[in-house]
N, CA, C and O atoms as a Maestro MAE file, in Angstrom:
{
 s_m_m2io_version
 :::
 2.0.0
}

f_m_ct {
 s_m_title
 :::
 protein
 m_atom[312] {
  # First column is atom index #
  i_m_mmod_type
  r_m_x_coord
  r_m_y_coord
  r_m_z_coord
  i_m_residue_number
  s_m_chain_name
  s_m_pdb_residue_name
  s_m_pdb_atom_name
  i_m_atomic_number
  :::
  1 25 26.549 -2.264 -64.673 1 A "MET " " N  " 7
  2 3 26.908 -1.867 -63.318 1 A "MET " " CA " 6
  3 2 25.758 -2.223 -62.375 1 A "MET " " C  " 6
  4 15 24.586 -2.177 -62.751 1 A "MET " " O  " 8
  5 25 26.118 -2.572 -61.160 2 A "LEU " " N  " 7
  6 3 25.121 -2.928 -60.152 2 A "LEU " " CA " 6
  7 2 24.315 -1.705 -59.728 2 A "LEU " " C  " 6
  8 15 24.809 -0.578 -59.746 2 A "LEU " " O  " 8
  9 25 23.081 -1.947 -59.352 3 A "LYS " " N  " 7
  10 3 22.246 -0.901 -58.769 3 A "LYS " " CA " 6
  11 2 22.487 -0.886 -57.265 3 A "LYS " " C  " 6
  12 15 22.971 -1.865 -56.698 3 A "LYS " " O  " 8
  13 25 22.151 0.214 -56.630 4 A "CYS " " N  " 7
  14 3 22.360 0.349 -55.186 4 A "CYS " " CA " 6
  15 2 21.673 -0.780 -54.418 4 A "CYS " " C  " 6
  16 15 22.239 -1.313 -53.465 4 A "CYS " " O  " 8
  17 25 20.478 -1.139 -54.822 5 A "LYS " " N  " 7
  18 3 19.741 -2.209 -54.144 5 A "LYS " " CA " 6
  19 2 20.530 -3.520 -54.180 5 A "LYS " " C  " 6
  20 15 20.539 -4.261 -53.197 5 A "LYS " " O  " 8
  21 25 21.186 -3.810 -55.295 6 A "GLU " " N  " 7
  22 3 21.979 -5.036 -55.416 6 A "GLU " " CA " 6
  23 2 23.221 -4.982 -54.524 6 A "GLU " " C  " 6
  24 15 23.633 -5.996 -53.961 6 A "GLU " " O  " 8
  25 25 23.804 -3.809 -54.404 7 A "VAL " " N  " 7
  26 3 24.970 -3.650 -53.527 7 A "VAL " " CA " 6
  27 2 24.563 -3.877 -52.077 7 A "VAL " " C  " 6
  28 15 25.274 -4.550 -51.331 7 A "VAL " " O  " 8
  29 25 23.431 -3.325 -51.675 8 A "VAL " " N  " 7
  30 3 22.942 -3.510 -50.308 8 A "VAL " " CA " 6
  31 2 22.703 -4.993 -50.031 8 A "VAL " " C  " 6
  32 15 23.023 -5.479 -48.946 8 A "VAL " " O  " 8
  33 25 22.144 -5.712 -51.000 9 A "GLN " " N  " 7
  34 3 21.872 -7.137 -50.819 9 A "GLN " " CA " 6
  35 2 23.150 -7.959 -50.690 9 A "GLN " " C  " 6
  36 15 23.146 -9.014 -50.056 9 A "GLN " " O  " 8
  37 25 24.235 -7.490 -51.280 10 A "ARG " " N  " 7
  38 3 25.492 -8.249 -51.263 10 A "ARG " " CA " 6
  39 2 26.519 -7.701 -50.281 10 A "ARG " " C  " 6
  40 15 27.604 -8.266 -50.144 10 A "ARG " " O  " 8
  41 25 26.197 -6.621 -49.604 11 A "ALA " " N  " 7
  42 3 27.165 -5.967 -48.720 11 A "ALA " " CA " 6
  43 2 27.633 -6.889 -47.605 11 A "ALA " " C  " 6
  44 15 28.811 -6.871 -47.248 11 A "ALA " " O  " 8
  45 25 26.736 -7.692 -47.050 12 A "ASP " " N  " 7
  46 3 27.144 -8.580 -45.959 12 A "ASP " " CA " 6
  47 2 28.164 -9.603 -46.429 12 A "ASP " " C  " 6
  48 15 29.067 -9.958 -45.671 12 A "ASP " " O  " 8
  49 25 28.044 -10.087 -47.661 13 A "ALA " " N  " 7
  50 3 29.018 -11.035 -48.195 13 A "ALA " " CA " 6
  51 2 30.387 -10.375 -48.311 13 A "ALA " " C  " 6
  52 15 31.411 -11.002 -48.039 13 A "ALA " " O  " 8
  53 25 30.400 -9.136 -48.707 14 A "LEU " " N  " 7
  54 3 31.651 -8.396 -48.837 14 A "LEU " " CA " 6
  55 2 32.314 -8.212 -47.474 14 A "LEU " " C  " 6
  56 15 33.527 -8.378 -47.347 14 A "LEU " " O  " 8
  57 25 31.536 -7.877 -46.473 15 A "ILE " " N  " 7
  58 3 32.062 -7.621 -45.133 15 A "ILE " " CA " 6
  59 2 32.477 -8.911 -44.431 15 A "ILE " " C  " 6
  60 15 33.528 -8.962 -43.793 15 A "ILE " " O  " 8
  61 25 31.657 -9.950 -44.549 16 A "ASP " " N  " 7
  62 3 31.938 -11.209 -43.858 16 A "ASP " " CA " 6
  63 2 33.007 -12.046 -44.536 16 A "ASP " " C  " 6
  64 15 33.458 -13.047 -43.978 16 A "ASP " " O  " 8
  65 25 33.414 -11.653 -45.724 17 A "GLY " " N  " 7
  66 3 34.429 -12.413 -46.431 17 A "GLY " " CA " 6
  67 2 33.880 -13.638 -47.141 17 A "GLY " " C  " 6
  68 15 34.630 -14.562 -47.454 17 A "GLY " " O  " 8
  69 25 32.580 -13.654 -47.396 18 A "THR " " N  " 7
  70 3 31.980 -14.751 -48.145 18 A "THR " " CA " 6
  71 2 32.602 -14.775 -49.533 18 A "THR " " C  " 6
  72 15 32.735 -13.732 -50.173 18 A "THR " " O  " 8
  73 25 32.986 -15.960 -50.002 19 A "PRO " " N  " 7
  74 3 33.620 -16.027 -51.323 19 A "PRO " " CA " 6
  75 2 32.703 -15.487 -52.424 19 A "PRO " " C  " 6
  76 15 31.558 -15.917 -52.566 19 A "PRO " " O  " 8
  77 25 33.222 -14.555 -53.183 20 A "LEU " " N  " 7
  78 3 32.520 -13.990 -54.327 20 A "LEU " " CA " 6
  79 2 33.371 -14.233 -55.564 20 A "LEU " " C  " 6
  80 15 34.597 -14.308 -55.482 20 A "LEU " " O  " 8
  81 25 32.719 -14.354 -56.692 21 A "SER " " N  " 7
  82 3 33.475 -14.527 -57.931 21 A "SER " " CA " 6
  83 2 34.228 -13.232 -58.237 21 A "SER " " C  " 6
  84 15 33.928 -12.174 -57.684 21 A "SER " " O  " 8
  85 25 35.199 -13.341 -59.116 22 A "PHE " " N  " 7
  86 3 35.962 -12.158 -59.504 22 A "PHE " " CA " 6
  87 2 35.032 -11.087 -60.064 22 A "PHE " " C  " 6
  88 15 35.175 -9.906 -59.745 22 A "PHE " " O  " 8
  89 25 34.080 -11.502 -60.900 23 A "GLY " " N  " 7
  90 3 33.141 -10.557 -61.501 23 A "GLY " " CA " 6
  91 2 32.272 -9.857 -60.471 23 A "GLY " " C  " 6
  92 15 32.009 -8.660 -60.580 23 A "GLY " " O  " 8
  93 25 31.822 -10.615 -59.460 24 A "GLU " " N  " 7
  94 3 31.001 -10.016 -58.401 24 A "GLU " " CA " 6
  95 2 31.804 -9.000 -57.593 24 A "GLU " " C  " 6
  96 15 31.331 -7.898 -57.313 24 A "GLU " " O  " 8
  97 25 33.026 -9.386 -57.223 25 A "ARG " " N  " 7
  98 3 33.885 -8.457 -56.467 25 A "ARG " " CA " 6
  99 2 34.165 -7.197 -57.275 25 A "ARG " " C  " 6
  100 15 34.112 -6.084 -56.750 25 A "ARG " " O  " 8
  101 25 34.463 -7.386 -58.555 26 A "LEU " " N  " 7
  102 3 34.761 -6.244 -59.418 26 A "LEU " " CA " 6
  103 2 33.549 -5.321 -59.534 26 A "LEU " " C  " 6
  104 15 33.684 -4.100 -59.450 26 A "LEU " " O  " 8
  105 25 32.368 -5.904 -59.725 27 A "ALA " " N  " 7
  106 3 31.149 -5.099 -59.844 27 A "ALA " " CA " 6
  107 2 30.874 -4.332 -58.552 27 A "ALA " " C  " 6
  108 15 30.515 -3.155 -58.592 27 A "ALA " " O  " 8
  109 25 31.041 -4.996 -57.406 28 A "LEU " " N  " 7
  110 3 30.827 -4.325 -56.119 28 A "LEU " " CA " 6
  111 2 31.823 -3.191 -55.914 28 A "LEU " " C  " 6
  112 15 31.441 -2.073 -55.567 28 A "LEU " " O  " 8
  113 25 33.093 -3.485 -56.130 29 A "ARG " " N  " 7
  114 3 34.134 -2.467 -55.917 29 A "ARG " " CA " 6
  115 2 33.953 -1.280 -56.862 29 A "ARG " " C  " 6
  116 15 34.140 -0.130 -56.465 29 A "ARG " " O  " 8
  117 25 33.590 -1.565 -58.110 30 A "THR " " N  " 7
  118 3 33.375 -0.486 -59.074 30 A "THR " " CA " 6
  119 2 32.226 0.410 -58.625 30 A "THR " " C  " 6
  120 15 32.337 1.636 -58.656 30 A "THR " " O  " 8
  121 25 31.134 -0.200 -58.213 31 A "HIS " " N  " 7
  122 3 29.987 0.588 -57.753 31 A "HIS " " CA " 6
  123 2 30.373 1.422 -56.529 31 A "HIS " " C  " 6
  124 15 30.002 2.591 -56.428 31 A "HIS " " O  " 8
  125 25 31.117 0.818 -55.606 32 A "LEU " " N  " 7
  126 3 31.498 1.542 -54.389 32 A "LEU " " CA " 6
  127 2 32.438 2.707 -54.689 32 A "LEU " " C  " 6
  128 15 32.430 3.708 -53.972 32 A "LEU " " O  " 8
  129 25 33.247 2.585 -55.740 33 A "MET " " N  " 7
  130 3 34.121 3.702 -56.120 33 A "MET " " CA " 6
  131 2 33.306 4.886 -56.629 33 A "MET " " C  " 6
  132 15 33.710 6.038 -56.476 33 A "MET " " O  " 8
  133 25 32.156 4.596 -57.234 34 A "ILE " " N  " 7
  134 3 31.351 5.635 -57.866 34 A "ILE " " CA " 6
  135 2 30.277 6.197 -56.930 34 A "ILE " " C  " 6
  136 15 29.988 7.393 -56.967 34 A "ILE " " O  " 8
  137 25 29.690 5.344 -56.095 35 A "CYS " " N  " 7
  138 3 28.516 5.730 -55.309 35 A "CYS " " CA " 6
  139 2 28.880 6.006 -53.848 35 A "CYS " " C  " 6
  140 15 29.179 5.080 -53.093 35 A "CYS " " O  " 8
  141 25 28.853 7.253 -53.463 36 A "ARG " " N  " 7
  142 3 29.229 7.608 -52.091 36 A "ARG " " CA " 6
  143 2 28.207 7.112 -51.072 36 A "ARG " " C  " 6
  144 15 28.564 6.834 -49.927 36 A "ARG " " O  " 8
  145 25 26.942 6.998 -51.472 37 A "HIS " " N  " 7
  146 3 25.908 6.539 -50.550 37 A "HIS " " CA " 6
  147 2 26.129 5.072 -50.183 37 A "HIS " " C  " 6
  148 15 26.035 4.702 -49.013 37 A "HIS " " O  " 8
  149 25 26.417 4.250 -51.171 38 A "CYS " " N  " 7
  150 3 26.684 2.834 -50.897 38 A "CYS " " CA " 6
  151 2 27.998 2.665 -50.138 38 A "CYS " " C  " 6
  152 15 28.115 1.798 -49.272 38 A "CYS " " O  " 8
  153 25 28.975 3.493 -50.465 39 A "ARG " " N  " 7
  154 3 30.254 3.446 -49.754 39 A "ARG " " CA " 6
  155 2 30.028 3.724 -48.274 39 A "ARG " " C  " 6
  156 15 30.576 3.035 -47.413 39 A "ARG " " O  " 8
  157 25 29.224 4.732 -47.986 40 A "ARG " " N  " 7
  158 3 28.912 5.080 -46.600 40 A "ARG " " CA " 6
  159 2 28.139 3.944 -45.927 40 A "ARG " " C  " 6
  160 15 28.415 3.596 -44.779 40 A "ARG " " O  " 8
  161 25 27.179 3.373 -46.639 41 A "TYR " " N  " 7
  162 3 26.387 2.263 -46.098 41 A "TYR " " CA " 6
  163 2 27.287 1.083 -45.733 41 A "TYR " " C  " 6
  164 15 27.161 0.523 -44.644 41 A "TYR " " O  " 8
  165 25 28.187 0.704 -46.629 42 A "VAL " " N  " 7
  166 3 29.068 -0.438 -46.374 42 A "VAL " " CA " 6
  167 2 30.007 -0.134 -45.210 42 A "VAL " " C  " 6
  168 15 30.265 -1.009 -44.384 42 A "VAL " " O  " 8
  169 25 30.519 1.087 -45.133 43 A "ARG " " N  " 7
  170 3 31.385 1.459 -43.997 43 A "ARG " " CA " 6
  171 2 30.630 1.364 -42.677 43 A "ARG " " C  " 6
  172 15 31.158 0.848 -41.692 43 A "ARG " " O  " 8
  173 25 29.393 1.862 -42.658 44 A "GLN " " N  " 7
  174 3 28.597 1.818 -41.431 44 A "GLN " " CA " 6
  175 2 28.231 0.384 -41.056 44 A "GLN " " C  " 6
  176 15 28.268 0.020 -39.880 44 A "GLN " " O  " 8
  177 25 27.881 -0.424 -42.044 45 A "LEU " " N  " 7
  178 3 27.565 -1.824 -41.787 45 A "LEU " " CA " 6
  179 2 28.786 -2.564 -41.257 45 A "LEU " " C  " 6
  180 15 28.672 -3.388 -40.349 45 A "LEU " " O  " 8
  181 25 29.943 -2.274 -41.818 46 A "ASP " " N  " 7
  182 3 31.183 -2.893 -41.360 46 A "ASP " " CA " 6
  183 2 31.486 -2.487 -39.920 46 A "ASP " " C  " 6
  184 15 31.860 -3.332 -39.107 46 A "ASP " " O  " 8
  185 25 31.329 -1.212 -39.598 47 A "ALA " " N  " 7
  186 3 31.583 -0.737 -38.232 47 A "ALA " " CA " 6
  187 2 30.602 -1.362 -37.248 47 A "ALA " " C  " 6
  188 15 30.998 -1.772 -36.157 47 A "ALA " " O  " 8
  189 25 29.337 -1.440 -37.620 48 A "LEU " " N  " 7
  190 3 28.331 -2.045 -36.754 48 A "LEU " " CA " 6
  191 2 28.617 -3.527 -36.535 48 A "LEU " " C  " 6
  192 15 28.525 -4.020 -35.411 48 A "LEU " " O  " 8
  193 25 28.961 -4.232 -37.600 49 A "THR " " N  " 7
  194 3 29.278 -5.656 -37.500 49 A "THR " " CA " 6
  195 2 30.461 -5.881 -36.568 49 A "THR " " C  " 6
  196 15 30.424 -6.770 -35.717 49 A "THR " " O  " 8
  197 25 31.495 -5.088 -36.723 50 A "GLU " " N  " 7
  198 3 32.677 -5.223 -35.871 50 A "GLU " " CA " 6
  199 2 32.339 -4.909 -34.417 50 A "GLU " " C  " 6
  200 15 32.795 -5.606 -33.511 50 A "GLU " " O  " 8
  201 25 31.548 -3.873 -34.190 51 A "HIS " " N  " 7
  202 3 31.143 -3.508 -32.829 51 A "HIS " " CA " 6
  203 2 30.362 -4.652 -32.179 51 A "HIS " " C  " 6
  204 15 30.613 -5.001 -31.025 51 A "HIS " " O  " 8
  205 25 29.428 -5.227 -32.911 52 A "LEU " " N  " 7
  206 3 28.631 -6.333 -32.364 52 A "LEU " " CA " 6
  207 2 29.492 -7.552 -32.070 52 A "LEU " " C  " 6
  208 15 29.272 -8.240 -31.073 52 A "LEU " " O  " 8
  209 25 30.456 -7.823 -32.916 53 A "ARG " " N  " 7
  210 3 31.362 -8.961 -32.668 53 A "ARG " " CA " 6
  211 2 32.145 -8.761 -31.371 53 A "ARG " " C  " 6
  212 15 32.365 -9.709 -30.618 53 A "ARG " " O  " 8
  213 25 32.558 -7.532 -31.122 54 A "GLN " " N  " 7
  214 3 33.337 -7.254 -29.918 54 A "GLN " " CA " 6
  215 2 32.473 -7.263 -28.661 54 A "GLN " " C  " 6
  216 15 32.937 -7.666 -27.595 54 A "GLN " " O  " 8
  217 25 31.230 -6.824 -28.776 55 A "GLN " " N  " 7
  218 3 30.363 -6.691 -27.616 55 A "GLN " " CA " 6
  219 2 29.673 -7.979 -27.205 55 A "GLN " " C  " 6
  220 15 29.394 -8.181 -26.024 55 A "GLN " " O  " 8
  221 25 29.401 -8.835 -28.142 56 A "ALA " " N  " 7
  222 3 28.600 -10.026 -27.858 56 A "ALA " " CA " 6
  223 2 29.315 -11.288 -28.329 56 A "ALA " " C  " 6
  224 15 29.021 -11.812 -29.403 56 A "ALA " " O  " 8
  225 25 30.256 -11.772 -27.520 57 A "PRO " " N  " 7
  226 3 30.919 -13.011 -27.921 57 A "PRO " " CA " 6
  227 2 29.899 -14.148 -27.986 57 A "PRO " " C  " 6
  228 15 28.993 -14.233 -27.157 57 A "PRO " " O  " 8
  229 25 30.058 -14.994 -28.957 58 A "VAL " " N  " 7
  230 3 29.122 -16.094 -29.177 58 A "VAL " " CA " 6
  231 2 29.475 -17.253 -28.257 58 A "VAL " " C  " 6
  232 15 30.600 -17.752 -28.265 58 A "VAL " " O  " 8
  233 25 28.499 -17.667 -27.470 59 A "ALA " " N  " 7
  234 3 28.694 -18.814 -26.580 59 A "ALA " " CA " 6
  235 2 28.330 -20.084 -27.343 59 A "ALA " " C  " 6
  236 15 27.329 -20.109 -28.059 59 A "ALA " " O  " 8
  237 25 29.121 -21.125 -27.199 60 A "PRO " " N  " 7
  238 3 28.795 -22.372 -27.895 60 A "PRO " " CA " 6
  239 2 27.502 -22.977 -27.348 60 A "PRO " " C  " 6
  240 15 27.240 -22.927 -26.146 60 A "PRO " " O  " 8
  241 25 26.705 -23.544 -28.240 61 A "LEU " " N  " 7
  242 3 25.452 -24.193 -27.864 61 A "LEU " " CA " 6
  243 2 25.578 -25.693 -28.078 61 A "LEU " " C  " 6
  244 15 26.214 -26.151 -29.027 61 A "LEU " " O  " 8
  245 25 24.958 -26.448 -27.177 62 A "ASP " " N  " 7
  246 3 24.948 -27.893 -27.418 62 A "ASP " " CA " 6
  247 2 23.786 -28.222 -28.358 62 A "ASP " " C  " 6
  248 15 22.950 -27.362 -28.635 62 A "ASP " " O  " 8
  249 25 23.732 -29.451 -28.843 63 A "ASP " " N  " 7
  250 3 22.722 -29.847 -29.832 63 A "ASP " " CA " 6
  251 2 21.299 -29.672 -29.309 63 A "ASP " " C  " 6
  252 15 20.407 -29.301 -30.071 63 A "ASP " " O  " 8
  253 25 21.076 -29.928 -28.036 64 A "GLY " " N  " 7
  254 3 19.741 -29.777 -27.466 64 A "GLY " " CA " 6
  255 2 19.264 -28.341 -27.509 64 A "GLY " " C  " 6
  256 15 18.097 -28.080 -27.804 64 A "GLY " " O  " 8
  257 25 20.158 -27.406 -27.216 65 A "GLU " " N  " 7
  258 3 19.799 -25.987 -27.256 65 A "GLU " " CA " 6
  259 2 19.491 -25.536 -28.686 65 A "GLU " " C  " 6
  260 15 18.553 -24.773 -28.918 65 A "GLU " " O  " 8
  261 25 20.279 -26.012 -29.623 66 A "VAL " " N  " 7
  262 3 20.045 -25.669 -31.027 66 A "VAL " " CA " 6
  263 2 18.689 -26.196 -31.476 66 A "VAL " " C  " 6
  264 15 17.933 -25.479 -32.130 66 A "VAL " " O  " 8
  265 25 18.374 -27.443 -31.131 67 A "ASP " " N  " 7
  266 3 17.086 -28.034 -31.502 67 A "ASP " " CA " 6
  267 2 15.920 -27.252 -30.898 67 A "ASP " " C  " 6
  268 15 14.900 -27.051 -31.557 67 A "ASP " " O  " 8
  269 25 16.067 -26.811 -29.650 68 A "THR " " N  " 7
  270 3 15.023 -26.033 -28.987 68 A "THR " " CA " 6
  271 2 14.786 -24.710 -29.712 68 A "THR " " C  " 6
  272 15 13.643 -24.311 -29.933 68 A "THR " " O  " 8
  273 25 15.861 -24.041 -30.075 69 A "ILE " " N  " 7
  274 3 15.749 -22.765 -30.783 69 A "ILE " " CA " 6
  275 2 15.110 -22.968 -32.154 69 A "ILE " " C  " 6
  276 15 14.215 -22.217 -32.541 69 A "ILE " " O  " 8
  277 25 15.564 -23.973 -32.882 70 A "LEU " " N  " 7
  278 3 15.018 -24.231 -34.218 70 A "LEU " " CA " 6
  279 2 13.539 -24.594 -34.161 70 A "LEU " " C  " 6
  280 15 12.781 -24.234 -35.061 70 A "LEU " " O  " 8
  281 25 13.124 -25.297 -33.121 71 A "ALA " " N  " 7
  282 3 11.719 -25.688 -32.987 71 A "ALA " " CA " 6
  283 2 10.816 -24.473 -32.762 71 A "ALA " " C  " 6
  284 15 9.631 -24.515 -33.094 71 A "ALA " " O  " 8
  285 25 11.359 -23.406 -32.207 72 A "ARG " " N  " 7
  286 3 10.571 -22.198 -31.932 72 A "ARG " " CA " 6
  287 2 10.407 -21.297 -33.158 72 A "ARG " " C  " 6
  288 15 9.534 -20.429 -33.174 72 A "ARG " " O  " 8
  289 25 11.231 -21.494 -34.171 73 A "LEU " " N  " 7
  290 3 11.157 -20.646 -35.357 73 A "LEU " " CA " 6
  291 2 9.926 -20.979 -36.182 73 A "LEU " " C  " 6
  292 15 9.535 -22.143 -36.277 73 A "LEU " " O  " 8
  293 25 9.314 -19.966 -36.778 74 A "PRO " " N  " 7
  294 3 8.160 -20.240 -37.639 74 A "PRO " " CA " 6
  295 2 8.621 -20.954 -38.910 74 A "PRO " " C  " 6
  296 15 9.772 -20.808 -39.320 74 A "PRO " " O  " 8
  297 25 7.732 -21.720 -39.529 75 A "PRO " " N  " 7
  298 3 8.121 -22.398 -40.767 75 A "PRO " " CA " 6
  299 2 8.387 -21.375 -41.869 75 A "PRO " " C  " 6
  300 15 7.787 -20.300 -41.878 75 A "PRO " " O  " 8
  301 25 9.285 -21.706 -42.798 76 A "PRO " " N  " 7
  302 3 9.568 -20.758 -43.885 76 A "PRO " " CA " 6
  303 2 8.343 -20.585 -44.777 76 A "PRO " " C  " 6
  304 15 7.551 -21.516 -44.928 76 A "PRO " " O  " 8
  305 25 8.179 -19.404 -45.370 77 A "PRO " " N  " 7
  306 3 7.030 -19.179 -46.254 77 A "PRO " " CA " 6
  307 2 7.126 -20.064 -47.491 77 A "PRO " " C  " 6
  308 15 8.217 -20.367 -47.973 77 A "PRO " " O  " 8
  309 25 5.988 -20.463 -47.986 78 A "SER " " N  " 7
  310 3 5.967 -21.341 -49.164 78 A "SER " " CA " 6
  311 2 6.118 -20.580 -50.446 78 A "SER " " C  " 6
  312 15 6.120 -21.177 -51.522 78 A "SER " " O  " 8
  :::
 }
 m_bond[311] {
  # First column is bond index #
  i_m_from
  i_m_to
  i_m_order
  :::
  1 1 2 1
  2 2 3 1
  3 3 4 2
  4 3 5 1
  5 5 6 1
  6 6 7 1
  7 7 8 2
  8 7 9 1
  9 9 10 1
  10 10 11 1
  11 11 12 2
  12 11 13 1
  13 13 14 1
  14 14 15 1
  15 15 16 2
  16 15 17 1
  17 17 18 1
  18 18 19 1
  19 19 20 2
  20 19 21 1
  21 21 22 1
  22 22 23 1
  23 23 24 2
  24 23 25 1
  25 25 26 1
  26 26 27 1
  27 27 28 2
  28 27 29 1
  29 29 30 1
  30 30 31 1
  31 31 32 2
  32 31 33 1
  33 33 34 1
  34 34 35 1
  35 35 36 2
  36 35 37 1
  37 37 38 1
  38 38 39 1
  39 39 40 2
  40 39 41 1
  41 41 42 1
  42 42 43 1
  43 43 44 2
  44 43 45 1
  45 45 46 1
  46 46 47 1
  47 47 48 2
  48 47 49 1
  49 49 50 1
  50 50 51 1
  51 51 52 2
  52 51 53 1
  53 53 54 1
  54 54 55 1
  55 55 56 2
  56 55 57 1
  57 57 58 1
  58 58 59 1
  59 59 60 2
  60 59 61 1
  61 61 62 1
  62 62 63 1
  63 63 64 2
  64 63 65 1
  65 65 66 1
  66 66 67 1
  67 67 68 2
  68 67 69 1
  69 69 70 1
  70 70 71 1
  71 71 72 2
  72 71 73 1
  73 73 74 1
  74 74 75 1
  75 75 76 2
  76 75 77 1
  77 77 78 1
  78 78 79 1
  79 79 80 2
  80 79 81 1
  81 81 82 1
  82 82 83 1
  83 83 84 2
  84 83 85 1
  85 85 86 1
  86 86 87 1
  87 87 88 2
  88 87 89 1
  89 89 90 1
  90 90 91 1
  91 91 92 2
  92 91 93 1
  93 93 94 1
  94 94 95 1
  95 95 96 2
  96 95 97 1
  97 97 98 1
  98 98 99 1
  99 99 100 2
  100 99 101 1
  101 101 102 1
  102 102 103 1
  103 103 104 2
  104 103 105 1
  105 105 106 1
  106 106 107 1
  107 107 108 2
  108 107 109 1
  109 109 110 1
  110 110 111 1
  111 111 112 2
  112 111 113 1
  113 113 114 1
  114 114 115 1
  115 115 116 2
  116 115 117 1
  117 117 118 1
  118 118 119 1
  119 119 120 2
  120 119 121 1
  121 121 122 1
  122 122 123 1
  123 123 124 2
  124 123 125 1
  125 125 126 1
  126 126 127 1
  127 127 128 2
  128 127 129 1
  129 129 130 1
  130 130 131 1
  131 131 132 2
  132 131 133 1
  133 133 134 1
  134 134 135 1
  135 135 136 2
  136 135 137 1
  137 137 138 1
  138 138 139 1
  139 139 140 2
  140 139 141 1
  141 141 142 1
  142 142 143 1
  143 143 144 2
  144 143 145 1
  145 145 146 1
  146 146 147 1
  147 147 148 2
  148 147 149 1
  149 149 150 1
  150 150 151 1
  151 151 152 2
  152 151 153 1
  153 153 154 1
  154 154 155 1
  155 155 156 2
  156 155 157 1
  157 157 158 1
  158 158 159 1
  159 159 160 2
  160 159 161 1
  161 161 162 1
  162 162 163 1
  163 163 164 2
  164 163 165 1
  165 165 166 1
  166 166 167 1
  167 167 168 2
  168 167 169 1
  169 169 170 1
  170 170 171 1
  171 171 172 2
  172 171 173 1
  173 173 174 1
  174 174 175 1
  175 175 176 2
  176 175 177 1
  177 177 178 1
  178 178 179 1
  179 179 180 2
  180 179 181 1
  181 181 182 1
  182 182 183 1
  183 183 184 2
  184 183 185 1
  185 185 186 1
  186 186 187 1
  187 187 188 2
  188 187 189 1
  189 189 190 1
  190 190 191 1
  191 191 192 2
  192 191 193 1
  193 193 194 1
  194 194 195 1
  195 195 196 2
  196 195 197 1
  197 197 198 1
  198 198 199 1
  199 199 200 2
  200 199 201 1
  201 201 202 1
  202 202 203 1
  203 203 204 2
  204 203 205 1
  205 205 206 1
  206 206 207 1
  207 207 208 2
  208 207 209 1
  209 209 210 1
  210 210 211 1
  211 211 212 2
  212 211 213 1
  213 213 214 1
  214 214 215 1
  215 215 216 2
  216 215 217 1
  217 217 218 1
  218 218 219 1
  219 219 220 2
  220 219 221 1
  221 221 222 1
  222 222 223 1
  223 223 224 2
  224 223 225 1
  225 225 226 1
  226 226 227 1
  227 227 228 2
  228 227 229 1
  229 229 230 1
  230 230 231 1
  231 231 232 2
  232 231 233 1
  233 233 234 1
  234 234 235 1
  235 235 236 2
  236 235 237 1
  237 237 238 1
  238 238 239 1
  239 239 240 2
  240 239 241 1
  241 241 242 1
  242 242 243 1
  243 243 244 2
  244 243 245 1
  245 245 246 1
  246 246 247 1
  247 247 248 2
  248 247 249 1
  249 249 250 1
  250 250 251 1
  251 251 252 2
  252 251 253 1
  253 253 254 1
  254 254 255 1
  255 255 256 2
  256 255 257 1
  257 257 258 1
  258 258 259 1
  259 259 260 2
  260 259 261 1
  261 261 262 1
  262 262 263 1
  263 263 264 2
  264 263 265 1
  265 265 266 1
  266 266 267 1
  267 267 268 2
  268 267 269 1
  269 269 270 1
  270 270 271 1
  271 271 272 2
  272 271 273 1
  273 273 274 1
  274 274 275 1
  275 275 276 2
  276 275 277 1
  277 277 278 1
  278 278 279 1
  279 279 280 2
  280 279 281 1
  281 281 282 1
  282 282 283 1
  283 283 284 2
  284 283 285 1
  285 285 286 1
  286 286 287 1
  287 287 288 2
  288 287 289 1
  289 289 290 1
  290 290 291 1
  291 291 292 2
  292 291 293 1
  293 293 294 1
  294 294 295 1
  295 295 296 2
  296 295 297 1
  297 297 298 1
  298 298 299 1
  299 299 300 2
  300 299 301 1
  301 301 302 1
  302 302 303 1
  303 303 304 2
  304 303 305 1
  305 305 306 1
  306 306 307 1
  307 307 308 2
  308 307 309 1
  309 309 310 1
  310 310 311 1
  311 311 312 2
  :::
 }
}
């Protein structure tokens, strides 16, 4: 069975509809049936995600804007 930390790490995939294998979905759902804390966390994350989607519509960016934003990001850690 998954640990709570693993559920938290995968919760966004569950909410966003990222494809998960049958085994991953089963493990997540089983843990959520048993653990009320993770169930509450996933519900709150889902509500927050939905609220943010409704409040902040994403404006399309042109390639120049994307390049400018990417250039400002720090390099990934080695």
